[in-house]
VEXDREN-2710 file (C-alpha; in Angstrom, 1 decimal):
% VEXDREN-2710
k/r/px/py/pz
1/UNK/-7.8/-3.2/-1.6
2/UNK/-4.4/-2.3/-0.3
3/UNK/-2.3/0.8/-1.0
4/UNK/1.4/0.9/-0.7
5/UNK/2.8/4.4/0.1
6/UNK/6.4/5.3/0.2
7/UNK/8.0/7.1/3.2
8/UNK/7.1/10.5/1.5
9/UNK/3.4/9.6/1.4
10/UNK/3.2/9.0/-2.4
11/UNK/1.0/6.1/-3.5
12/UNK/3.2/3.6/-5.3
13/UNK/1.0/0.6/-5.8
14/UNK/-2.6/-0.6/-5.4
15/UNK/-3.8/-4.2/-5.4
16/UNK/-6.4/-6.4/-3.8
17/UNK/-3.7/-8.8/-2.6
18/UNK/-1.6/-7.7/0.4
19/UNK/1.2/-10.1/-0.7
20/UNK/1.4/-8.5/-4.1
21/UNK/2.0/-5.1/-2.5
22/UNK/4.7/-6.5/-0.3
23/UNK/6.3/-8.2/-3.4
24/UNK/6.2/-4.8/-5.2
25/UNK/8.1/-3.2/-2.3
26/UNK/10.7/-6.0/-2.3
27/UNK/11.1/-5.7/-6.1
28/UNK/12.0/-2.1/-5.7
29/UNK/14.1/-2.8/-2.6
30/UNK/11.8/-0.7/-0.3
31/UNK/12.6/-1.7/3.2
32/UNK/9.8/-2.0/5.7
33/UNK/10.9/1.3/7.2
34/UNK/10.4/3.0/3.8
35/UNK/6.8/2.1/3.1
36/UNK/3.4/2.0/4.6
37/UNK/0.7/-0.6/3.6
38/UNK/-2.8/0.6/4.2
39/UNK/-6.1/-1.4/3.8
40/UNK/-8.0/1.1/1.6
41/UNK/-11.3/-0.8/1.8
42/UNK/-11.5/-0.2/5.5
43/UNK/-10.7/3.5/5.2
44/UNK/-13.5/4.4/2.8
45/UNK/-16.8/5.7/4.1
46/UNK/-19.9/5.7/2.0
47/UNK/-22.6/8.4/2.4
48/UNK/-26.2/7.9/1.6
END
C-alpha cells in the first residue's frame, strides 16, 4: 500500500499500486518536488 503526501505532509491519495499514486500526482500537476510517495506496508509494525 502506498501513500502520496503533498509537500506540506498531508495525505492526498492511498492505493496498492505505485503507478496509480504517480498518475494521481500527474493528474493534479504535482511535480516530483511537491510530493512524497511512501510504502505504507513497510512502515507498519504489528505488536503481539
